[in-house]
C-alpha positions, 0 to 999 in steps of 0.5 A: 510523525508526518504523513510522509514519514508514516508512508515511508514506514508502510512502504518499508513494511511492504518491501521487507516482505518482498512486495513487488512493483511498489507504487505510491500515488499522491492522491492529494487534490485528486481524491477525498478518500486518502492522501496516498495510495500504496499499490503492490503485489505478491506472487502467492496468497500467502505472500499477499497475506504476509505483506498485508499483515506486516503493513498492519503491524508496522502501522500499529507500531508507529501509532497509525490507526488501521481503520479497516482491512478487507480481503485478507482471507481471500488474498486477491486484493487486500485493502488496508485503510489507514486514514490518509494512507490506503494500501492495496496489496494485490495477488500478481494475477489480479493487479493487472485486471484492476489496474489502479495505476491507470484508473488513477492515471492523473495522480503523480507517482511518489518515489518513496522506495527510492528515498528509503534506499538513499 
């Protein structure tokens, strides 16, 4: 399965748990950390945990190794490291504070959610 197909699986998992403002940044050539960042948020700590758990579970189902998941218990900013894909699941109140989209403003957006809806 290609990285792009794996990315679609991860985005769908977030969307299935009603993650809001799902953004995918193409980090290729910009960062050595990962090829893609998925950024989204939930409106409560429980929702943030549900989104993160679903991403992890669906990634495992398709053979994507979850190297590390940090911040799950606090549910303010959960980082899920899947190698070429890193998911950042924020609590709504914390997303604007960290503003990763602005921090990585030179990274192009990928419309993965739009591709799923077609």
